[in-house]
C-alpha positions in Angstrom: -13.3 22.4 -20.8 -13.4 18.7 -20.6 -14.8 16.8 -17.3 -11.3 15.5 -16.8 -10.0 18.9 -15.4 -13.0 19.6 -13.2 -12.8 19.2 -9.5 -14.5 16.0 -8.2 -15.4 14.4 -4.9 -14.1 10.7 -3.7 -16.2 10.4 0.0 -15.2 13.4 2.0 -11.5 14.1 -0.1 -11.8 16.7 -3.1 -9.7 15.9 -5.8 -8.8 19.1 -8.4 -9.0 17.1 -11.0 -9.9 13.4 -12.5 -6.9 12.3 -13.0 -5.8 9.7 -10.9 -2.4 7.1 -10.5 -3.7 4.0 -9.9 -1.4 1.4 -7.7 1.7 0.2 -9.5 4.7 -1.7 -7.8 7.7 0.7 -8.0 10.4 -1.5 -6.6 11.7 1.7 -5.1 11.1 1.5 -1.2 14.3 0.7 0.8 14.9 -2.7 1.5 13.4 -2.3 4.9 10.0 -1.3 3.5 10.9 2.4 4.2 9.8 5.3 1.8 13.2 6.2 -0.2 13.8 9.7 -1.5 13.6 8.2 -5.0 10.0 6.8 -4.1 9.3 10.5 -2.7 10.9 12.3 -6.5 8.1 10.2 -7.9 5.3 11.1 -6.8 6.2 14.1 -6.0 6.9 14.6 -10.1 3.1 13.1 -10.5 1.7 16.2 -8.1 3.9 18.7 -10.3 2.0 17.1 -13.4 -1.6 17.9 -11.9 -2.1 14.4 -10.9 -5.4 15.2 -9.1 -4.9 11.8 -6.7 -1.7 9.2 -6.0 -2.5 5.9 -4.9 1.0 4.8 -4.0 2.4 1.2 -4.9 0.2 -1.3 -1.9 2.0 -1.1 1.3 2.2 -4.3 3.4 0.6 -4.1 6.5 2.5 -7.3 8.0 6.0 -8.7 7.7 4.5 -11.8 6.4 2.3 -10.1 4.7 5.5 -8.9 2.5 5.2 -9.8 -1.1 8.3 -8.4 -3.0 11.6 -6.8 -2.6 11.6 -3.2 -2.1 8.1 -3.0 -1.6 6.7 0.0 0.9 5.8 -1.4 4.1 3.4 0.5 7.0 3.4 -2.3 9.3 5.7 -0.3 12.3 5.4 3.1 13.6 9.2 3.1 11.9 7.5 3.4 8.3 5.8 7.1 10.0 8.4 9.8 9.0 9.1 8.4 5.6 5.1 8.0 5.0 4.7 11.5 6.3 7.5 12.9 4.0 6.1 11.2 1.1 2.5 12.7 2.0 3.8 16.3 2.6 5.7 16.5 -0.6 2.4 15.6 -2.8 0.4 17.8 -0.9 3.0 20.8 -1.4 2.2 20.3 -5.1 -1.9 20.3 -4.5 -2.7 17.0 -5.1 -3.9 14.3 -2.9 -2.7 10.8 -2.0 -4.6 7.6 -0.8 -2.4 4.6 0.9 -3.1 1.1 -0.3 -3.1 -1.2 2.4 -2.3 -4.9 2.0 -1.1 -8.4 3.1 0.1 -10.9 0.7 -1.4 -13.8 1.9 0.0 -16.5 -0.3 1.2 -14.1 -2.8 5.0 -14.2 -1.7 7.6 -16.6 -1.1 8.8 -18.4 1.7 11.9 -16.8 0.7 10.4 -13.8 1.6 9.0 -14.1 4.8 11.2 -17.2 6.3 8.1 -19.0 6.5 5.4 -20.9 4.4 3.0 -18.2 3.2 -0.6 -18.4 4.5 -3.9 -18.0 3.2 -8.1 -18.6 4.1 -7.5 -22.4 3.5 -4.7 -24.4 1.9 -6.4 -25.6 -1.3 -4.3 -25.3 -4.3 -1.3 -23.0 -5.4 -0.9 -19.4 -5.9 -1.0 -18.7 -9.3 1.9 -16.6 -9.5 4.3 -17.7 -7.4 3.2 -21.7 -7.6 3.3 -21.7 -3.6 1.2 -23.9 -1.4 -0.3 -21.9 1.3 -0.5 -23.3 4.9 -4.4 -22.9 6.2 -4.3 -19.3 8.1 -5.6 -20.3 12.1 -8.2 -18.3 13.7 -5.2 -16.3 15.6 -3.5 -15.8 12.4 -6.9 -14.0 10.9 -7.0 -12.2 14.2 -3.4 -10.7 13.6 -4.2 -9.8 10.2 -6.7 -7.9 11.1 -4.9 -6.2 13.8 -2.5 -5.5 11.4 -4.7 -3.6 9.0 -6.1 -1.9 11.7 -2.4 -0.6 13.1 -1.5 0.0 9.1 -4.7 2.2 8.9 -3.8 4.3 12.2 -0.1 4.6 10.6 -1.7 6.3 7.4 -4.1 8.5 9.3 -1.0 9.4 11.4 1.3 10.4 8.2 -1.6 12.2 6.9 -3.2 9.9 4.4 -6.0 11.5 2.6 -7.7 8.2 2.1 -7.3 4.9 2.6 -7.6 1.7 0.2 -8.2 -1.9 1.1 -6.5 -4.2 -1.4 -8.1 -7.6 -1.0 -5.1 -10.1 -2.1 -6.3 -12.5 0.6 -8.6 -14.5 -1.6 -8.4 -18.9 -1.6 
């Protein structure tokens, strides 16, 4: 039998096989960032197809870290019920799920978040949106750290098997 079909551990999480769906931007959340039924069906179908670990598209941890429309959010306790439904649907099919947490930093637009995006420095422009960010203050940095902590707590409350942090704040 191929090694692809054998179980493995990633940390303390036991995966039934070595098929992993990496995070993608699926454009399937509600505009508020809440999980939609369409998003749940997508990942439930992947789990039915025997994908061992599913990592849904990156979830923004703070309203100012929102990159694109219809991106999944984990920035508020209001997101937990939908996230929990997503986890339960994937678990029902025997797969594991890890949430990827992100803050867009400078890789967003003023139109998306209502103000100039921020980054660790104001040097250069974001190569995706061509935005020149404002430099983060110490308070901004603390707020983003707390947003990641809150998002991790929400992921645990929703029943996610693991959490992946996405380093998007680079200069």
